[in-house]
C-alpha positions as CSV (number, residue, x, y, z in Angstrom):
1,M,101.1,110.6,86.9
2,Q,98.2,108.1,86.5
3,L,97.4,106.7,89.9
4,T,94.6,104.2,89.3
5,E,92.4,102.6,86.7
6,H,90.0,101.2,89.2
7,T,86.9,102.8,90.7
8,P,86.7,102.3,94.4
9,G,83.6,102.1,96.6
10,D,81.6,105.1,97.6
11,H,84.3,107.6,98.3
12,H,86.3,110.2,96.4
13,F,89.5,108.9,94.7
14,I,92.3,110.5,92.8
15,R,92.9,109.3,89.3
16,S,95.9,111.4,88.4
17,V,98.0,114.3,89.5
18,T,100.4,116.8,87.9
19,P,102.2,119.8,89.6
20,Q,99.3,122.0,88.3
21,S,96.2,119.8,88.6
22,V,94.5,116.8,90.1
23,Q,91.8,114.6,88.7
24,I,89.3,113.7,91.4
25,N,86.9,111.1,90.2
26,E,86.1,112.4,86.7
27,D,86.8,116.1,87.4
28,I,90.0,118.0,86.9
29,H,90.9,120.7,89.5
30,H,93.6,123.4,88.9
31,T,93.1,125.0,92.3
32,S,93.8,123.9,95.9
33,V,91.2,121.5,97.3
34,I,90.3,119.8,100.6
35,L,89.2,116.2,100.1
36,G,87.7,113.5,102.3
37,A,85.8,110.3,101.7
38,R,82.6,112.3,100.8
39,L,83.9,115.9,101.2
40,L,85.2,118.1,98.4
41,I,86.0,121.7,99.0
42,S,87.2,123.0,95.7
43,D,87.7,126.7,96.6
44,W,90.4,126.4,99.3
45,S,92.2,129.8,99.2
46,V,95.7,128.3,100.0
47,R,98.3,128.5,97.1
48,S,101.4,127.7,99.1
49,L,102.4,126.3,102.5
50,G,103.1,129.9,103.6
51,D,99.3,130.6,103.1
52,L,98.4,128.2,105.9
53,S,97.1,130.1,108.9
54,E,94.7,129.5,111.8
55,Q,91.8,130.6,109.5
56,T,92.8,128.6,106.4
57,I,93.1,125.3,108.3
58,V,89.7,125.6,109.9
59,P,88.0,123.5,107.2
60,L,90.5,120.8,107.9
61,I,90.2,120.8,111.6
62,E,86.4,121.3,111.9
63,H,85.7,117.8,110.4
64,S,87.8,116.1,113.2
65,P,89.8,113.7,111.1
66,E,92.3,111.4,112.7
67,V,95.0,112.6,110.2
68,V,95.4,115.4,107.7
69,V,97.7,114.8,104.7
70,L,99.1,118.0,103.2
71,G,100.4,117.7,99.7
72,A,102.4,120.5,98.0
73,G,104.9,120.8,95.2
74,T,107.4,118.2,93.9
75,Q,109.7,118.4,96.9
76,Q,108.7,117.7,100.4
77,A,108.2,120.8,102.5
78,F,106.6,121.6,105.9
79,P,104.3,124.4,107.2
80,S,105.4,126.5,110.1
81,T,105.7,124.9,113.6
82,D,102.8,127.1,114.7
83,I,100.5,125.5,112.1
84,L,101.7,122.0,113.1
85,R,101.0,122.9,116.7
86,L,97.4,123.9,115.9
87,F,96.7,120.4,114.4
88,L,98.4,118.7,117.3
89,S,96.4,120.8,119.8
90,E,93.3,119.3,118.2
91,H,94.7,115.8,118.4
92,I,94.9,115.5,114.7
93,G,98.0,113.9,113.1
94,V,99.5,115.7,110.1
95,E,101.7,114.4,107.3
96,C,103.4,116.6,104.8
97,M,104.2,115.1,101.4
98,T,104.8,116.0,97.7
99,L,101.6,116.2,95.6
100,D,101.9,112.8,94.1
101,A,102.8,111.1,97.4
102,A,99.9,112.8,99.1
103,C,97.5,111.6,96.4
104,R,98.7,108.0,96.6
105,T,98.5,108.1,100.4
106,F,95.0,109.5,100.3
107,N,93.8,106.7,98.0
108,V,95.3,104.1,100.4
109,L,93.7,105.8,103.4
110,M,90.3,105.8,101.8
111,S,90.6,102.1,100.8
112,E,91.2,101.4,104.5
113,N,88.2,103.5,105.5
114,R,90.3,105.9,107.6
115,R,89.0,109.2,108.9
116,A,91.4,111.3,106.9
117,L,91.4,114.5,104.9
118,L,93.7,115.7,102.2
119,G,94.7,119.3,101.7
120,L,96.2,119.6,98.2
121,I,98.0,122.8,97.6
122,L,98.1,123.8,93.9
123,P,99.5,127.0,92.7
124,G,96.6,127.9,90.4
125,S,94.3,130.8,90.8
126,N,91.1,130.2,92.8
127,Q,89.0,132.6,90.7
């Protein structure tokens, strides 16, 4: 799904997404990523919502965003309540969406200069 033809300001943006990949700026990623306005962690070890743990969400929490958008799959799903509680205990909002909805939402949040992070969970291997 093509998301945009326009290049925004000085932040990362998502051009397109499929169930197996995402195009961030000019680069295509086949593995899970964490993305912020100027942050890109391309070696996130999460391959499913079930892989989320106290350790795997540290890179999302340590940047103190106001909201984290988690995108996974083609049908909306949610992480465990324990994971959701960890975000809430840090006063970080969390939204769970499909991959394409999460990508569209991230682009909107960046255009509004929001302090947000995107955790895109792709099933590819992180080797």
